[in-house]
Biopython code that builds the backbone (N, CA, C, O; Angstrom):
import numpy as np
from Bio.PDB.StructureBuilder import StructureBuilder

atoms = [
    (1, "MET", "N", (-102.879, -137.674, 286.357)),
    (1, "MET", "CA", (-101.525, -138.131, 286.614)),
    (1, "MET", "C", (-101.188, -137.936, 288.092)),
    (1, "MET", "O", (-101.596, -136.966, 288.731)),
    (2, "THR", "N", (-100.448, -138.873, 288.588)),
    (2, "THR", "CA", (-100.041, -138.746, 289.985)),
    (2, "THR", "C", (-98.858, -137.791, 290.094)),
    (2, "THR", "O", (-98.201, -137.472, 289.103)),
    (3, "ILE", "N", (-98.608, -137.351, 291.297)),
    (3, "ILE", "CA", (-97.486, -136.438, 291.552)),
    (3, "ILE", "C", (-96.166, -137.092, 291.176)),
    (3, "ILE", "O", (-95.275, -136.429, 290.646)),
    (4, "ILE", "N", (-96.033, -138.372, 291.442)),
    (4, "ILE", "CA", (-94.786, -139.094, 291.126)),
    (4, "ILE", "C", (-94.558, -139.138, 289.619)),
    (4, "ILE", "O", (-93.437, -138.925, 289.157)),
    (5, "VAL", "N", (-95.596, -139.408, 288.860)),
    (5, "VAL", "CA", (-95.474, -139.460, 287.398)),
    (5, "VAL", "C", (-95.087, -138.089, 286.855)),
    (5, "VAL", "O", (-94.218, -137.988, 285.989)),
    (6, "LYS", "N", (-95.728, -137.033, 287.361)),
    (6, "LYS", "CA", (-95.378, -135.672, 286.928)),
    (6, "LYS", "C", (-93.926, -135.355, 287.264)),
    (6, "LYS", "O", (-93.213, -134.754, 286.461)),
    (7, "TYR", "N", (-93.495, -135.761, 288.447)),
    (7, "TYR", "CA", (-92.112, -135.542, 288.878)),
    (7, "TYR", "C", (-91.133, -136.242, 287.925)),
    (7, "TYR", "O", (-90.135, -135.656, 287.507)),
    (8, "ILE", "N", (-91.428, -137.476, 287.596)),
    (8, "ILE", "CA", (-90.558, -138.245, 286.686)),
    (8, "ILE", "C", (-90.534, -137.614, 285.303)),
    (8, "ILE", "O", (-89.471, -137.505, 284.693)),
    (9, "ILE", "N", (-91.687, -137.197, 284.803)),
    (9, "ILE", "CA", (-91.756, -136.557, 283.476)),
    (9, "ILE", "C", (-90.954, -135.262, 283.473)),
    (9, "ILE", "O", (-90.216, -135.001, 282.523)),
    (10, "ASN", "N", (-91.084, -134.448, 284.514)),
    (10, "ASN", "CA", (-90.318, -133.200, 284.596)),
    (10, "ASN", "C", (-88.820, -133.462, 284.583)),
    (10, "ASN", "O", (-88.073, -132.762, 283.901)),
    (11, "HIS", "N", (-88.381, -134.460, 285.328)),
    (11, "HIS", "CA", (-86.954, -134.773, 285.363)),
    (11, "HIS", "C", (-86.459, -135.331, 284.031)),
    (11, "HIS", "O", (-85.337, -135.037, 283.618)),
    (12, "LEU", "N", (-87.273, -136.123, 283.364)),
    (12, "LEU", "CA", (-86.892, -136.624, 282.041)),
    (12, "LEU", "C", (-86.774, -135.473, 281.048)),
    (12, "LEU", "O", (-85.863, -135.459, 280.221)),
    (13, "ASN", "N", (-87.681, -134.515, 281.124)),
    (13, "ASN", "CA", (-87.604, -133.343, 280.249)),
    (13, "ASN", "C", (-86.340, -132.541, 280.523)),
    (13, "ASN", "O", (-85.707, -132.051, 279.588)),
    (14, "LEU", "N", (-85.962, -132.400, 281.794)),
    (14, "LEU", "CA", (-84.720, -131.696, 282.137)),
    (14, "LEU", "C", (-83.511, -132.408, 281.542)),
    (14, "LEU", "O", (-82.602, -131.764, 281.019)),
    (15, "ILE", "N", (-83.500, -133.726, 281.622)),
    (15, "ILE", "CA", (-82.386, -134.510, 281.068)),
    (15, "ILE", "C", (-82.332, -134.347, 279.556)),
    (15, "ILE", "O", (-81.256, -134.144, 278.994)),
    (16, "ILE", "N", (-83.467, -134.433, 278.902)),
    (16, "ILE", "CA", (-83.517, -134.277, 277.444)),
    (16, "ILE", "C", (-83.035, -132.892, 277.042)),
    (16, "ILE", "O", (-82.240, -132.760, 276.112)),
    (17, "ASN", "N", (-83.510, -131.851, 277.735)),
    (17, "ASN", "CA", (-83.088, -130.490, 277.418)),
    (17, "ASN", "C", (-81.612, -130.283, 277.692)),
    (17, "ASN", "O", (-80.948, -129.559, 276.950)),
    (18, "PHE", "N", (-81.077, -130.905, 278.747)),
    (18, "PHE", "CA", (-79.646, -130.792, 279.042)),
    (18, "PHE", "C", (-78.825, -131.387, 277.901)),
    (18, "PHE", "O", (-77.781, -130.849, 277.534)),
    (19, "GLU", "N", (-79.298, -132.494, 277.345)),
    (19, "GLU", "CA", (-78.589, -133.130, 276.236)),
    (19, "GLU", "C", (-78.546, -132.219, 275.010)),
    (19, "GLU", "O", (-77.622, -132.313, 274.202)),
    (20, "LYS", "N", (-79.530, -131.344, 274.868)),
    (20, "LYS", "CA", (-79.604, -130.444, 273.719)),
    (20, "LYS", "C", (-78.870, -129.125, 273.958)),
    (20, "LYS", "O", (-78.639, -128.361, 273.020)),
    (21, "MET", "N", (-78.502, -128.857, 275.221)),
    (21, "MET", "CA", (-77.858, -127.591, 275.553)),
    (21, "MET", "C", (-76.535, -127.417, 274.822)),
    (21, "MET", "O", (-75.796, -128.378, 274.604)),
    (22, "ILE", "N", (-76.258, -126.204, 274.456)),
    (22, "ILE", "CA", (-74.958, -125.873, 273.893)),
    (22, "ILE", "C", (-74.130, -125.340, 275.054)),
    (22, "ILE", "O", (-74.431, -124.293, 275.628)),
    (23, "ILE", "N", (-73.104, -126.069, 275.380)),
    (23, "ILE", "CA", (-72.294, -125.783, 276.555)),
    (23, "ILE", "C", (-71.336, -124.628, 276.273)),
    (23, "ILE", "O", (-70.760, -124.528, 275.190)),
    (24, "SER", "N", (-71.182, -123.766, 277.264)),
    (24, "SER", "CA", (-70.275, -122.623, 277.167)),
    (24, "SER", "C", (-68.863, -123.069, 276.796)),
    (24, "SER", "O", (-68.396, -124.104, 277.272)),
    (25, "PRO", "N", (-68.186, -122.305, 275.958)),
    (25, "PRO", "CA", (-66.819, -122.658, 275.567)),
    (25, "PRO", "C", (-65.763, -122.358, 276.629)),
    (25, "PRO", "O", (-64.579, -122.605, 276.401)),
    (26, "CYS", "N", (-66.169, -121.833, 277.778)),
    (26, "CYS", "CA", (-65.204, -121.536, 278.837)),
    (26, "CYS", "C", (-64.494, -122.818, 279.257)),
    (26, "CYS", "O", (-65.142, -123.808, 279.597)),
    (27, "ILE", "N", (-63.168, -122.801, 279.235)),
    (27, "ILE", "CA", (-62.398, -123.968, 279.666)),
    (27, "ILE", "C", (-61.571, -123.642, 280.907)),
    (27, "ILE", "O", (-60.589, -124.323, 281.203)),
    (28, "SER", "N", (-61.969, -122.612, 281.619)),
    (28, "SER", "CA", (-61.387, -122.231, 282.913)),
    (28, "SER", "C", (-59.962, -121.690, 282.832)),
    (28, "SER", "O", (-59.234, -121.718, 283.824)),
    (29, "ILE", "N", (-59.565, -121.205, 281.676)),
    (29, "ILE", "CA", (-58.284, -120.508, 281.512)),
    (29, "ILE", "C", (-58.660, -119.054, 281.235)),
    (29, "ILE", "O", (-58.620, -118.603, 280.090)),
    (30, "CYS", "N", (-59.013, -118.345, 282.257)),
    (30, "CYS", "CA", (-59.628, -117.025, 282.112)),
    (30, "CYS", "C", (-58.608, -115.901, 282.246)),
    (30, "CYS", "O", (-58.514, -115.245, 283.284)),
    (31, "LYS", "N", (-57.865, -115.700, 281.202)),
    (31, "LYS", "CA", (-56.901, -114.599, 281.119)),
    (31, "LYS", "C", (-57.105, -113.932, 279.768)),
    (31, "LYS", "O", (-57.156, -114.600, 278.735)),
    (32, "THR", "N", (-57.221, -112.619, 279.783)),
    (32, "THR", "CA", (-57.475, -111.884, 278.545)),
    (32, "THR", "C", (-56.191, -111.289, 278.003)),
    (32, "THR", "O", (-55.407, -110.688, 278.737)),
    (33, "ASP", "N", (-55.988, -111.465, 276.714)),
    (33, "ASP", "CA", (-54.849, -110.863, 276.026)),
    (33, "ASP", "C", (-55.103, -109.359, 275.970)),
    (33, "ASP", "O", (-56.103, -108.927, 275.395)),
    (34, "PRO", "N", (-54.221, -108.558, 276.554)),
    (34, "PRO", "CA", (-54.453, -107.109, 276.582)),
    (34, "PRO", "C", (-54.421, -106.465, 275.198)),
    (34, "PRO", "O", (-54.991, -105.394, 274.989)),
    (35, "LYS", "N", (-53.764, -107.113, 274.277)),
    (35, "LYS", "CA", (-53.643, -106.547, 272.923)),
    (35, "LYS", "C", (-54.905, -106.803, 272.089)),
    (35, "LYS", "O", (-55.396, -105.900, 271.413)),
    (36, "THR", "N", (-55.428, -108.039, 272.139)),
    (36, "THR", "CA", (-56.578, -108.394, 271.300)),
    (36, "THR", "C", (-57.907, -108.295, 272.025)),
    (36, "THR", "O", (-58.948, -108.094, 271.399)),
    (37, "GLY", "N", (-57.876, -108.437, 273.352)),
    (37, "GLY", "CA", (-59.111, -108.457, 274.119)),
    (37, "GLY", "C", (-59.780, -109.819, 274.160)),
    (37, "GLY", "O", (-60.893, -109.951, 274.669)),
    (38, "TYR", "N", (-59.102, -110.842, 273.621)),
    (38, "TYR", "CA", (-59.656, -112.193, 273.608)),
    (38, "TYR", "C", (-59.053, -113.028, 274.732)),
    (38, "TYR", "O", (-57.885, -112.875, 275.089)),
    (39, "CYS", "N", (-59.875, -113.909, 275.276)),
    (39, "CYS", "CA", (-59.433, -114.817, 276.327)),
    (39, "CYS", "C", (-58.446, -115.820, 275.738)),
    (39, "CYS", "O", (-58.675, -116.369, 274.661)),
    (40, "TYR", "N", (-57.348, -116.054, 276.453)),
    (40, "TYR", "CA", (-56.356, -117.039, 275.989)),
    (40, "TYR", "C", (-56.942, -118.447, 275.943)),
    (40, "TYR", "O", (-56.542, -119.258, 275.108)),
    (41, "GLY", "N", (-57.890, -118.741, 276.839)),
    (41, "GLY", "CA", (-58.462, -120.083, 276.901)),
    (41, "GLY", "C", (-59.516, -120.350, 275.844)),
    (41, "GLY", "O", (-59.390, -121.291, 275.060)),
    (42, "CYS", "N", (-60.562, -119.521, 275.820)),
    (42, "CYS", "CA", (-61.708, -119.798, 274.948)),
    (42, "CYS", "C", (-61.787, -118.916, 273.707)),
    (42, "CYS", "O", (-62.574, -119.199, 272.804)),
    (43, "GLY", "N", (-60.996, -117.864, 273.647)),
    (43, "GLY", "CA", (-60.999, -117.011, 272.461)),
    (43, "GLY", "C", (-62.129, -116.001, 272.397)),
    (43, "GLY", "O", (-62.287, -115.322, 271.382)),
    (44, "ARG", "N", (-62.924, -115.883, 273.463)),
    (44, "ARG", "CA", (-64.035, -114.928, 273.440)),
    (44, "ARG", "C", (-63.601, -113.580, 273.995)),
    (44, "ARG", "O", (-62.647, -113.488, 274.768)),
    (45, "ASN", "N", (-64.320, -112.530, 273.588)),
    (45, "ASN", "CA", (-64.102, -111.223, 274.204)),
    (45, "ASN", "C", (-65.127, -111.055, 275.328)),
    (45, "ASN", "O", (-66.009, -111.899, 275.489)),
    (46, "ASN", "N", (-65.020, -109.989, 276.098)),
    (46, "ASN", "CA", (-65.898, -109.800, 277.255)),
    (46, "ASN", "C", (-67.369, -109.694, 276.870)),
    (46, "ASN", "O", (-68.231, -110.198, 277.590)),
    (47, "ASP", "N", (-67.667, -109.047, 275.745)),
    (47, "ASP", "CA", (-69.063, -108.935, 275.309)),
    (47, "ASP", "C", (-69.641, -110.317, 274.991)),
    (47, "ASP", "O", (-70.779, -110.615, 275.353)),
    (48, "GLU", "N", (-68.855, -111.157, 274.315)),
    (48, "GLU", "CA", (-69.333, -112.500, 273.976)),
    (48, "GLU", "C", (-69.561, -113.330, 275.248)),
    (48, "GLU", "O", (-70.519, -114.097, 275.331)),
    (49, "LYS", "N", (-68.684, -113.170, 276.220)),
    (49, "LYS", "CA", (-68.864, -113.895, 277.493)),
    (49, "LYS", "C", (-70.187, -113.507, 278.139)),
    (49, "LYS", "O", (-70.890, -114.370, 278.665)),
    (50, "LYS", "N", (-70.537, -112.226, 278.110)),
    (50, "LYS", "CA", (-71.802, -111.752, 278.693)),
    (50, "LYS", "C", (-72.998, -112.303, 277.920)),
    (50, "LYS", "O", (-73.990, -112.721, 278.517)),
    (51, "ILE", "N", (-72.901, -112.304, 276.591)),
    (51, "ILE", "CA", (-74.001, -112.788, 275.756)),
    (51, "ILE", "C", (-74.274, -114.265, 276.023)),
    (51, "ILE", "O", (-75.432, -114.679, 276.066)),
    (52, "TRP", "N", (-73.225, -115.063, 276.202)),
    (52, "TRP", "CA", (-73.392, -116.490, 276.486)),
    (52, "TRP", "C", (-74.211, -116.719, 277.745)),
    (52, "TRP", "O", (-74.906, -117.730, 277.847)),
    (53, "LYS", "N", (-74.147, -115.808, 278.701)),
    (53, "LYS", "CA", (-74.801, -116.004, 279.999)),
    (53, "LYS", "C", (-76.270, -115.617, 280.019)),
    (53, "LYS", "O", (-76.978, -115.981, 280.957)),
    (54, "THR", "N", (-76.753, -114.893, 279.019)),
    (54, "THR", "CA", (-78.146, -114.458, 279.042)),
    (54, "THR", "C", (-79.078, -115.549, 278.535)),
    (54, "THR", "O", (-78.740, -116.300, 277.621)),
    (55, "MET", "N", (-80.236, -115.620, 279.133)),
    (55, "MET", "CA", (-81.238, -116.622, 278.760)),
    (55, "MET", "C", (-81.788, -116.375, 277.354)),
    (55, "MET", "O", (-82.270, -117.297, 276.695)),
    (56, "GLU", "N", (-81.710, -115.113, 276.900)),
    (56, "GLU", "CA", (-82.283, -114.768, 275.603)),
    (56, "GLU", "C", (-81.395, -115.166, 274.428)),
    (56, "GLU", "O", (-81.839, -115.128, 273.281)),
    (57, "THR", "N", (-80.157, -115.546, 274.694)),
    (57, "THR", "CA", (-79.229, -115.872, 273.612)),
    (57, "THR", "C", (-79.663, -117.166, 272.929)),
    (57, "THR", "O", (-79.874, -118.190, 273.579)),
    (58, "SER", "N", (-79.791, -117.095, 271.615)),
    (58, "SER", "CA", (-80.278, -118.249, 270.856)),
    (58, "SER", "C", (-79.176, -119.298, 270.655)),
    (58, "SER", "O", (-77.984, -118.991, 270.671)),
    (59, "ASP", "N", (-79.615, -120.526, 270.469)),
    (59, "ASP", "CA", (-78.668, -121.602, 270.169)),
    (59, "ASP", "C", (-77.953, -121.339, 268.844)),
    (59, "ASP", "O", (-76.784, -121.685, 268.677)),
    (60, "LYS", "N", (-78.674, -120.723, 267.905)),
    (60, "LYS", "CA", (-78.067, -120.394, 266.612)),
    (60, "LYS", "C", (-76.876, -119.462, 266.817)),
    (60, "LYS", "O", (-75.816, -119.664, 266.224)),
    (61, "TRP", "N", (-77.050, -118.437, 267.660)),
    (61, "TRP", "CA", (-75.949, -117.504, 267.928)),
    (61, "TRP", "C", (-74.781, -118.233, 268.573)),
    (61, "TRP", "O", (-73.627, -117.994, 268.220)),
    (62, "LYS", "N", (-75.075, -119.130, 269.526)),
    (62, "LYS", "CA", (-74.013, -119.863, 270.215)),
    (62, "LYS", "C", (-73.216, -120.738, 269.257)),
    (62, "LYS", "O", (-71.988, -120.783, 269.325)),
    (63, "VAL", "N", (-73.910, -121.427, 268.372)),
    (63, "VAL", "CA", (-73.227, -122.274, 267.384)),
    (63, "VAL", "C", (-72.347, -121.416, 266.479)),
    (63, "VAL", "O", (-71.197, -121.763, 266.212)),
    (64, "GLU", "N", (-72.892, -120.294, 266.009)),
    (64, "GLU", "CA", (-72.108, -119.393, 265.157)),
    (64, "GLU", "C", (-70.911, -118.823, 265.913)),
    (64, "GLU", "O", (-69.827, -118.689, 265.345)),
    (65, "ASN", "N", (-71.099, -118.485, 267.192)),
    (65, "ASN", "CA", (-70.007, -117.932, 267.985)),
    (65, "ASN", "C", (-68.916, -118.972, 268.217)),
    (65, "ASN", "O", (-67.733, -118.632, 268.205)),
    (66, "LEU", "N", (-69.290, -120.222, 268.427)),
    (66, "LEU", "CA", (-68.277, -121.282, 268.561)),
    (66, "LEU", "C", (-67.408, -121.360, 267.314)),
    (66, "LEU", "O", (-66.194, -121.543, 267.407)),
    (67, "THR", "N", (-68.023, -121.221, 266.159)),
    (67, "THR", "CA", (-67.275, -121.230, 264.897)),
    (67, "THR", "C", (-66.336, -120.030, 264.823)),
    (67, "THR", "O", (-65.178, -120.168, 264.430)),
    (68, "VAL", "N", (-66.828, -118.865, 265.197)),
    (68, "VAL", "CA", (-66.027, -117.636, 265.169)),
    (68, "VAL", "C", (-64.824, -117.753, 266.093)),
    (68, "VAL", "O", (-63.702, -117.439, 265.696)),
    (69, "ILE", "N", (-65.051, -118.204, 267.320)),
    (69, "ILE", "CA", (-63.929, -118.236, 268.259)),
    (69, "ILE", "C", (-62.896, -119.298, 267.879)),
    (69, "ILE", "O", (-61.707, -119.123, 268.143)),
    (70, "LYS", "N", (-63.335, -120.391, 267.266)),
    (70, "LYS", "CA", (-62.360, -121.402, 266.814)),
    (70, "LYS", "C", (-61.484, -120.847, 265.693)),
    (70, "LYS", "O", (-60.321, -121.229, 265.561)),
    (71, "LYS", "N", (-62.047, -119.945, 264.888)),
    (71, "LYS", "CA", (-61.254, -119.319, 263.824)),
    (71, "LYS", "C", (-60.231, -118.343, 264.391)),
    (71, "LYS", "O", (-59.202, -118.084, 263.767)),
    (72, "ARG", "N", (-60.514, -117.799, 265.576)),
    (72, "ARG", "CA", (-59.574, -116.871, 266.223)),
    (72, "ARG", "C", (-58.350, -117.600, 266.770)),
    (72, "ARG", "O", (-57.253, -117.045, 266.826)),
    (73, "LEU", "N", (-58.556, -118.827, 267.164)),
    (73, "LEU", "CA", (-57.482, -119.601, 267.781)),
    (73, "LEU", "C", (-56.686, -120.320, 266.706)),
    (73, "LEU", "O", (-57.214, -120.637, 265.640)),
    (74, "SER", "N", (-55.415, -120.579, 266.987)),
    (74, "SER", "CA", (-54.601, -121.321, 266.024)),
    (74, "SER", "C", (-53.509, -122.079, 266.771)),
    (74, "SER", "O", (-53.256, -121.827, 267.949)),
    (75, "GLY", "N", (-52.876, -122.999, 266.078)),
    (75, "GLY", "CA", (-51.750, -123.744, 266.643)),
    (75, "GLY", "C", (-52.101, -124.456, 267.934)),
    (75, "GLY", "O", (-53.177, -125.040, 268.061)),
    (76, "TRP", "N", (-51.177, -124.403, 268.899)),
    (76, "TRP", "CA", (-51.361, -125.100, 270.177)),
    (76, "TRP", "C", (-52.590, -124.610, 270.926)),
    (76, "TRP", "O", (-53.235, -125.374, 271.646)),
    (77, "GLN", "N", (-52.914, -123.320, 270.752)),
    (77, "GLN", "CA", (-54.063, -122.748, 271.460)),
    (77, "GLN", "C", (-55.370, -123.396, 270.992)),
    (77, "GLN", "O", (-56.236, -123.718, 271.805)),
    (78, "LEU", "N", (-55.501, -123.582, 269.685)),
    (78, "LEU", "CA", (-56.685, -124.234, 269.134)),
    (78, "LEU", "C", (-56.736, -125.699, 269.552)),
    (78, "LEU", "O", (-57.795, -126.199, 269.931)),
    (79, "VAL", "N", (-55.613, -126.382, 269.487)),
    (79, "VAL", "CA", (-55.555, -127.789, 269.885)),
    (79, "VAL", "C", (-55.946, -127.942, 271.354)),
    (79, "VAL", "O", (-56.733, -128.819, 271.711)),
    (80, "SER", "N", (-55.390, -127.083, 272.193)),
    (80, "SER", "CA", (-55.678, -127.123, 273.625)),
    (80, "SER", "C", (-57.157, -126.839, 273.901)),
    (80, "SER", "O", (-57.784, -127.523, 274.710)),
    (81, "PHE", "N", (-57.706, -125.830, 273.227)),
    (81, "PHE", "CA", (-59.118, -125.501, 273.403)),
    (81, "PHE", "C", (-60.001, -126.680, 272.999)),
    (81, "PHE", "O", (-60.892, -127.080, 273.749)),
    (82, "GLU", "N", (-59.753, -127.231, 271.818)),
    (82, "GLU", "CA", (-60.603, -128.314, 271.327)),
    (82, "GLU", "C", (-60.536, -129.536, 272.235)),
    (82, "GLU", "O", (-61.556, -130.182, 272.478)),
    (83, "GLU", "N", (-59.353, -129.859, 272.737)),
    (83, "GLU", "CA", (-59.204, -130.996, 273.635)),
    (83, "GLU", "C", (-59.964, -130.760, 274.950)),
    (83, "GLU", "O", (-60.679, -131.642, 275.426)),
    (84, "SER", "N", (-59.801, -129.575, 275.523)),
    (84, "SER", "CA", (-60.460, -129.280, 276.795)),
    (84, "SER", "C", (-61.972, -129.133, 276.629)),
    (84, "SER", "O", (-62.733, -129.589, 277.481)),
    (85, "TYR", "N", (-62.411, -128.505, 275.547)),
    (85, "TYR", "CA", (-63.852, -128.335, 275.317)),
    (85, "TYR", "C", (-64.520, -129.691, 275.089)),
    (85, "TYR", "O", (-65.622, -129.935, 275.581)),
    (86, "LYS", "N", (-63.858, -130.560, 274.350)),
    (86, "LYS", "CA", (-64.389, -131.913, 274.131)),
    (86, "LYS", "C", (-64.515, -132.637, 275.476)),
    (86, "LYS", "O", (-65.525, -133.289, 275.742)),
    (87, "HIS", "N", (-63.501, -132.522, 276.309)),
    (87, "HIS", "CA", (-63.531, -133.139, 277.634)),
    (87, "HIS", "C", (-64.687, -132.573, 278.463)),
    (87, "HIS", "O", (-65.369, -133.313, 279.172)),
    (88, "LYS", "N", (-64.901, -131.266, 278.371)),
    (88, "LYS", "CA", (-65.994, -130.623, 279.100)),
    (88, "LYS", "C", (-67.344, -131.139, 278.610)),
    (88, "LYS", "O", (-68.230, -131.409, 279.420)),
    (89, "LEU", "N", (-67.511, -131.278, 277.297)),
    (89, "LEU", "CA", (-68.766, -131.776, 276.748)),
    (89, "LEU", "C", (-69.040, -133.208, 277.196)),
    (89, "LEU", "O", (-70.179, -133.566, 277.494)),
    (90, "GLU", "N", (-67.997, -134.016, 277.240)),
    (90, "GLU", "CA", (-68.159, -135.435, 277.567)),
    (90, "GLU", "C", (-68.244, -135.697, 279.065)),
    (90, "GLU", "O", (-68.890, -136.655, 279.489)),
    (91, "ASN", "N", (-67.595, -134.847, 279.877)),
    (91, "ASN", "CA", (-67.478, -135.121, 281.306)),
    (91, "ASN", "C", (-68.067, -134.041, 282.211)),
    (91, "ASN", "O", (-68.125, -134.212, 283.429)),
    (92, "GLY", "N", (-68.505, -132.928, 281.616)),
    (92, "GLY", "CA", (-69.105, -131.868, 282.409)),
    (92, "GLY", "C", (-68.116, -130.987, 283.141)),
    (92, "GLY", "O", (-68.509, -130.175, 283.979)),
    (93, "ILE", "N", (-66.836, -131.136, 282.834)),
    (93, "ILE", "CA", (-65.800, -130.355, 283.497)),
    (93, "ILE", "C", (-64.622, -130.184, 282.542)),
    (93, "ILE", "O", (-64.282, -131.101, 281.795)),
    (94, "SER", "N", (-64.000, -129.000, 282.571)),
    (94, "SER", "CA", (-62.859, -128.760, 281.690)),
    (94, "SER", "C", (-61.651, -129.560, 282.174)),
    (94, "SER", "O", (-61.592, -129.970, 283.333)),
    (95, "LEU", "N", (-60.704, -129.773, 281.289)),
    (95, "LEU", "CA", (-59.478, -130.488, 281.661)),
    (95, "LEU", "C", (-58.741, -129.775, 282.782)),
    (95, "LEU", "O", (-58.215, -130.423, 283.688)),
    (96, "PHE", "N", (-58.697, -128.448, 282.732)),
    (96, "PHE", "CA", (-58.003, -127.672, 283.755)),
    (96, "PHE", "C", (-58.594, -127.938, 285.143)),
    (96, "PHE", "O", (-57.863, -128.214, 286.094)),
    (97, "LYS", "N", (-59.929, -127.852, 285.249)),
    (97, "LYS", "CA", (-60.583, -128.107, 286.531)),
    (97, "LYS", "C", (-60.417, -129.571, 286.950)),
    (97, "LYS", "O", (-60.247, -129.867, 288.132)),
    (98, "GLN", "N", (-60.466, -130.477, 285.982)),
    (98, "GLN", "CA", (-60.285, -131.898, 286.282)),
    (98, "GLN", "C", (-58.904, -132.147, 286.878)),
    (98, "GLN", "O", (-58.767, -132.893, 287.848)),
    (99, "LYS", "N", (-57.889, -131.526, 286.301)),
    (99, "LYS", "CA", (-56.524, -131.695, 286.812)),
    (99, "LYS", "C", (-56.381, -131.111, 288.212)),
    (99, "LYS", "O", (-55.676, -131.677, 289.048)),
    (100, "LEU", "N", (-57.043, -129.981, 288.478)),
    (100, "LEU", "CA", (-57.015, -129.396, 289.816)),
    (100, "LEU", "C", (-57.649, -130.348, 290.837)),
    (100, "LEU", "O", (-57.146, -130.491, 291.952)),
    (101, "LEU", "N", (-58.738, -130.987, 290.457)),
    (101, "LEU", "CA", (-59.403, -131.912, 291.372)),
    (101, "LEU", "C", (-58.554, -133.154, 291.644)),
    (101, "LEU", "O", (-58.622, -133.740, 292.725)),
    (102, "ASN", "N", (-57.753, -133.548, 290.650)),
    (102, "ASN", "CA", (-56.942, -134.751, 290.786)),
    (102, "ASN", "C", (-55.658, -134.519, 291.558)),
    (102, "ASN", "O", (-54.970, -135.482, 291.898)),
    (103, "GLU", "N", (-55.311, -133.269, 291.848)),
    (103, "GLU", "CA", (-54.068, -132.978, 292.569)),
    (103, "GLU", "C", (-54.186, -133.271, 294.047)),
    (103, "GLU", "O", (-53.226, -133.079, 294.793)),
]
sb = StructureBuilder()
sb.init_structure("model")
sb.init_model(0)
sb.init_chain("A")
sb.init_seg("    ")
for serial, (resi, resn, name, xyz) in enumerate(atoms, 1):
    if name == "N":
        sb.init_residue(resn, " ", resi, " ")
    sb.init_atom(name, np.array(xyz, "f"), 0.0, 1.0, " ", f" {name:<3s}", serial, name[0])
structure = sb.get_structure()
């Protein structure tokens, strides 16, 4: 194989793997409720935020954690999270950051 073909194959593999990635639930509203210890934006606690960042964390754990944190949120907070997380999945940026860029 030529160097160019290997380069193209590597980049295609990166694109395929990116499509399979489970994106962090952080929606850039990083304030922790002092009473519960959960982030107002994503519903995670500090330990969960650290676990999301490690390379060893399995996709299974991430999927289960997304379910857990959605159960923690309710009302407008859940609606806001789901809207912003969906936007992040589709556009690569949270609604909050998108609005900051548009100002």
